[in-house]
C-alpha positions in Angstrom: 146.8 268.4 207.0 143.2 269.8 205.0 140.3 269.8 207.3 137.3 269.8 206.5 133.9 269.9 207.8 131.1 266.7 206.6 128.6 268.5 207.6 127.0 265.1 209.7 126.1 263.2 206.9 126.1 259.2 206.6 129.3 257.9 205.4 128.1 255.6 202.6 125.8 258.5 201.0 129.6 260.4 200.8 130.6 259.5 197.2 134.9 259.0 196.9 137.0 257.8 194.2 133.6 255.9 192.7 132.7 254.5 196.1 131.5 255.8 199.2 133.4 257.2 202.5 132.2 254.1 204.3 133.7 251.6 202.0 136.8 253.1 202.3 136.8 253.1 206.2 139.6 250.8 207.3 141.0 251.0 210.6 139.1 252.6 213.6 142.0 254.3 215.9 141.4 256.1 219.3 140.8 260.2 219.6 144.1 259.7 221.5 145.8 257.9 218.5 144.5 260.5 216.4 145.5 263.2 218.3 149.2 261.7 218.5 149.6 261.3 214.8 147.8 264.8 213.8 150.4 266.8 216.7 152.8 266.9 214.0 150.4 268.2 211.0 149.1 270.9 212.5 146.6 271.8 215.9 142.7 269.8 214.6 141.4 271.8 217.4 138.3 271.0 218.7 137.3 268.6 216.0 138.6 265.7 217.6 136.1 264.9 221.0 136.7 262.3 223.2 133.1 260.8 222.4 134.1 260.7 218.8 134.5 257.7 216.6 137.7 258.1 214.9 138.7 255.9 211.2 141.2 255.8 208.9 140.7 255.8 205.2 142.8 256.1 201.7 141.3 255.6 198.5 141.8 252.7 195.9 145.3 252.2 194.6 144.4 253.3 190.9 143.6 256.9 192.3 147.3 257.1 193.4 148.3 256.3 189.8 146.5 258.6 188.1 147.6 261.4 190.6 144.6 261.6 192.5 144.5 259.9 195.7 143.4 260.9 199.3 144.2 259.2 202.6 143.4 260.6 206.3 141.0 260.0 209.0 137.1 260.6 209.2 135.8 261.8 212.5 132.0 260.1 213.4 129.9 261.8 215.9 126.6 259.5 216.6 127.8 257.7 213.4 127.6 260.5 211.1 130.6 261.9 209.0 131.3 265.1 210.9 134.9 265.8 209.7 137.5 264.2 207.9 141.2 265.3 208.0 143.7 264.8 204.9 147.0 263.7 205.9 148.2 263.1 202.4 147.2 263.5 198.8 148.9 263.7 195.4 
């Protein structure tokens, strides 16, 4: 798992795979779900707070076929992207 701080940025302003992070966010999950899923990938530490919003994201199919695909979860605080945790990439 790769952790990256996004510095409380608007997900609509974060470019990723020819679009924006917001456009790639697909499913909202709970903080408890995220912690459970990340348990085997390494400790997310204090990156997840109970008041956070957590979303899954995945880059489009073409990025996977060109060996540049990324998927994971993004942590939003007050609607702004605080961190993402990459759980799979090629």
